[in-house]
C-alpha positions as CSV (number, residue, x, y, z in Angstrom):
1,M,63.0,78.6,118.6
2,V,63.8,80.9,115.6
3,E,63.1,79.6,112.1
4,K,65.9,80.1,109.5
5,H,67.1,78.6,106.3
6,I,70.1,78.4,104.0
7,T,70.1,78.0,100.3
8,S,72.5,76.0,98.1
9,G,72.4,75.0,94.5
10,R,70.4,71.9,95.6
11,G,67.6,73.8,97.4
12,S,66.7,75.5,100.6
13,T,67.2,73.8,104.0
14,Y,65.1,75.0,106.9
15,Y,66.2,74.8,110.5
16,W,65.1,76.1,113.9
17,I,67.6,77.4,116.4
18,E,67.6,78.3,120.1
19,K,70.8,80.0,121.1
20,C,72.3,79.5,124.6
21,D,75.7,79.9,126.2
22,S,76.7,76.2,126.3
23,P,79.9,74.2,125.6
24,F,78.2,72.6,122.6
25,Y,75.0,72.7,120.6
26,L,72.5,69.8,120.4
27,V,71.7,69.1,116.8
28,F,68.5,67.0,116.4
29,L,68.4,65.1,113.1
30,P,65.0,63.5,112.3
31,G,64.6,60.2,110.4
32,L,63.3,59.5,106.9
33,T,59.9,61.2,106.1
34,A,59.8,62.9,109.5
35,N,60.3,66.6,110.1
36,H,61.4,68.8,113.0
37,H,58.3,68.0,115.0
38,L,59.7,64.5,115.7
39,F,61.9,66.1,118.4
40,D,59.3,68.5,120.0
41,R,59.5,66.6,123.3
42,Q,63.3,66.8,123.4
43,I,63.3,70.5,122.5
44,E,60.9,71.1,125.4
45,G,62.9,68.9,127.8
46,F,66.3,70.6,127.1
47,S,65.2,74.2,126.5
48,K,67.4,76.8,128.1
49,Q,70.0,74.2,129.1
50,Y,71.9,73.9,125.8
51,G,72.0,75.7,122.5
52,M,69.9,73.6,120.1
53,I,69.2,73.2,116.4
54,V,66.6,71.0,114.7
55,W,65.9,70.8,111.0
56,D,63.7,69.6,108.3
57,A,66.4,67.5,106.5
58,P,67.0,68.2,102.8
59,A,64.0,66.8,100.7
60,H,61.9,66.7,103.9
61,G,59.1,69.0,105.2
62,K,59.8,72.6,104.4
63,S,63.1,71.8,102.9
64,R,61.6,70.9,99.5
65,P,62.0,70.9,96.6
66,Y,65.6,69.6,96.9
67,K,67.6,67.9,94.2
68,D,70.5,65.4,94.4
69,F,69.7,64.2,97.9
70,S,72.4,62.1,99.6
71,Y,73.6,61.8,103.1
72,C,76.9,63.4,102.1
73,N,75.1,66.4,100.7
74,A,72.9,66.6,103.8
75,A,76.1,66.7,105.9
76,E,77.4,69.6,103.8
77,E,74.1,71.5,104.3
78,L,74.5,71.0,108.1
79,K,78.1,72.2,108.0
80,D,77.0,75.3,106.2
81,I,74.3,75.9,108.9
82,L,76.8,75.5,111.7
83,D,79.4,77.7,110.0
84,G,76.7,80.4,109.5
85,E,75.8,80.3,113.2
86,D,79.5,80.2,114.2
87,I,79.0,76.9,116.0
88,K,82.2,74.9,116.5
89,H,81.1,71.9,118.7
90,V,78.0,69.8,118.5
91,V,76.4,66.7,119.9
92,L,74.5,64.9,117.1
93,V,71.2,63.3,118.1
94,G,70.1,61.2,115.1
95,Q,66.9,59.2,114.8
96,S,66.9,56.5,112.2
97,A,68.2,58.0,108.9
98,G,69.2,61.1,111.0
99,G,71.8,58.8,112.4
100,F,73.1,58.3,108.8
101,V,73.5,62.0,108.5
102,A,75.3,62.1,111.8
103,Q,77.8,59.4,110.7
104,S,78.3,61.1,107.3
105,F,79.0,64.4,109.1
106,Y,81.4,62.7,111.5
107,K,83.3,61.2,108.6
108,K,84.3,64.6,107.3
109,Y,84.1,66.8,110.4
110,A,85.0,64.6,113.4
111,D,86.8,67.4,115.2
112,M,83.4,69.2,115.6
113,V,81.6,66.3,117.1
114,E,81.6,65.9,120.9
115,G,79.3,62.9,120.9
116,I,76.7,60.9,118.9
117,F,73.4,59.8,120.4
118,T,71.4,57.5,118.1
119,I,67.8,56.3,118.2
120,G,66.8,53.4,116.0
121,T,69.6,54.0,113.5
122,C,72.1,51.6,111.9
123,P,75.9,51.6,111.6
124,Y,77.7,52.8,108.4
125,N,80.2,49.9,108.4
126,P,79.4,47.6,105.5
127,S,80.4,44.5,107.4
128,Y,77.0,44.5,109.2
129,Y,75.0,44.0,105.9
130,S,74.5,40.8,104.0
131,R,73.9,40.8,100.2
132,S,70.3,40.0,100.9
133,D,70.0,43.1,103.1
134,L,71.4,45.3,100.4
135,F,69.2,43.7,97.7
136,W,66.0,44.4,99.6
137,L,67.0,48.0,100.4
138,R,67.1,48.5,96.6
139,Q,63.5,47.2,96.2
140,T,61.8,49.8,98.4
141,K,60.5,52.1,95.7
142,W,58.3,49.5,94.0
143,M,57.4,47.7,97.2
144,F,55.9,50.7,98.9
145,R,54.0,51.6,95.7
146,L,52.0,48.3,96.2
147,Y,50.2,49.8,99.2
148,P,47.1,52.0,98.8
149,D,47.9,55.5,100.0
150,R,46.0,55.5,103.2
151,T,47.2,52.0,104.1
152,L,50.8,53.0,103.5
153,R,50.6,56.0,105.8
154,N,48.8,54.0,108.6
155,T,51.3,51.2,108.3
156,M,54.2,53.6,108.6
157,A,52.7,55.3,111.6
158,K,52.1,52.0,113.4
159,M,55.6,50.8,112.7
160,C,57.1,54.1,114.0
161,G,55.0,54.5,117.1
162,S,53.7,52.2,119.8
163,T,51.7,55.0,121.5
164,Q,48.8,56.9,120.0
165,H,50.7,60.2,120.4
166,A,53.7,59.0,118.4
167,R,51.5,57.4,115.7
168,Q,49.4,60.5,115.3
169,N,52.5,62.7,115.2
170,M,53.9,60.5,112.4
171,L,50.7,60.7,110.4
172,N,50.7,64.5,110.8
173,M,54.3,64.7,109.5
174,L,53.4,62.4,106.5
175,T,50.7,64.9,105.3
176,D,53.5,67.0,103.8
177,Y,53.9,64.4,101.0
178,T,52.0,62.9,98.1
179,K,52.2,59.1,97.8
180,D,54.7,59.5,94.9
181,E,56.9,61.8,97.1
182,L,56.8,59.3,99.9
183,C,57.8,56.3,97.8
184,R,60.6,58.3,96.1
185,L,61.9,59.7,99.4
186,M,62.0,56.2,101.0
187,Y,63.8,54.9,98.0
188,I,66.5,57.5,98.0
189,G,66.7,57.3,101.7
190,F,67.2,53.5,101.9
191,A,68.9,52.7,98.5
192,G,70.9,55.9,98.7
193,F,72.5,54.7,102.0
194,I,74.2,51.8,100.1
195,P,76.9,53.7,98.1
196,E,77.8,55.8,101.1
197,I,78.5,53.1,103.7
198,C,82.2,52.7,104.5
199,E,84.6,51.4,107.2
200,M,84.5,53.9,110.0
201,H,85.3,53.7,113.7
202,I,83.8,56.6,115.7
203,K,86.2,57.8,118.4
204,C,83.9,60.2,120.2
205,P,81.4,58.9,122.8
206,V,78.4,57.1,121.2
207,W,75.2,55.8,122.8
208,L,72.8,53.6,121.0
209,L,69.0,53.5,121.7
210,V,66.4,51.2,120.3
211,G,62.7,50.8,121.1
212,E,61.9,47.4,122.4
213,H,59.1,47.1,119.8
214,D,61.2,48.4,116.9
215,K,60.3,46.1,114.0
216,T,61.8,48.3,111.3
217,G,63.9,46.0,109.2
218,K,66.8,44.6,111.2
219,V,67.4,47.7,113.3
220,M,67.5,45.8,116.6
221,A,69.9,43.2,115.2
222,Y,72.2,45.8,113.8
223,N,72.4,47.7,117.0
224,K,73.0,44.6,119.1
225,A,75.8,43.6,116.7
226,C,77.3,47.2,116.8
227,H,77.1,47.1,120.6
228,E,79.0,43.8,120.7
229,K,81.6,44.8,118.1
230,E,82.3,48.4,118.9
231,G,81.5,48.4,122.6
232,Y,79.1,51.3,122.4
233,P,76.5,51.4,125.2
234,L,73.0,50.2,124.1
235,S,69.8,51.0,125.8
236,I,66.5,49.3,125.0
237,I,63.6,51.7,125.5
238,K,60.6,50.0,127.1
239,G,57.2,50.6,125.6
240,A,58.7,52.2,122.4
241,A,58.8,51.4,118.7
242,H,61.0,53.0,116.0
243,N,60.4,56.7,117.1
244,A,61.4,55.9,120.6
245,N,62.0,59.5,121.6
246,D,58.4,60.3,120.7
247,D,56.9,57.2,122.3
248,Q,58.8,57.5,125.6
249,P,60.3,60.9,125.9
250,E,60.9,60.7,129.6
251,Q,63.1,57.6,129.3
252,V,65.0,59.0,126.3
253,N,65.5,62.5,127.8
254,E,66.9,60.9,131.0
255,L,69.4,58.9,129.0
256,L,70.3,61.9,126.8
257,H,70.8,64.0,129.9
258,A,73.2,61.4,131.4
259,F,75.1,61.2,128.1
260,L,75.5,65.0,128.0
261,Q,76.5,65.2,131.7
262,A,79.2,62.5,131.0
263,L,80.6,64.7,128.2
């Protein structure tokens, strides 16, 4: 893949692109604190079949420094990337907070989105969240600061991965940040989600995935509730935690392939 970047008044956003003559591009959107390496095993699995883009989200990885992070601003950076590459139609593959970017993008540019495939993410609709849920999301900055640096990183890696490969990959991605950066990033990622949630029904095809061992907050409960309310298909990935696509790439790639074929 070819590395590129765009620059706005907020900072530079780096992305990697593989061009291909396909009806739509796959856009891989990593979750909070992760970078483009989260999707290495999907990039390998779908190489030469579809045009693909993966990025270091604003304020993540190489896309730092970046000011005024929000999911809305991230969606605007993505739109600028797609416009610059003359890409009109996409399937958004969002892991965790990457799914928030996907929903924020869909809110403004639904006509460009052929489908949304989420991995361990949560719905935008505020009806899923209790007052208690929102309260604890706002406490993340000081809560994470209570952990010693090494303990914080190891805890995050264990929550994200059930396999040694996925845990080590997460640890590798976390080396980009100081502890202060990590705590701030998780705060703006979690608390910053709150003012952006809104009533939204997604009309394009959606498929929800969650690792069977995903213990991140109430991700499992939110996805089951969304499956029941909206009727979106939900797949539970055996032997996987929060980064299910890195834990069990064969299962996830097979489901993504079926999703794309149905489109």
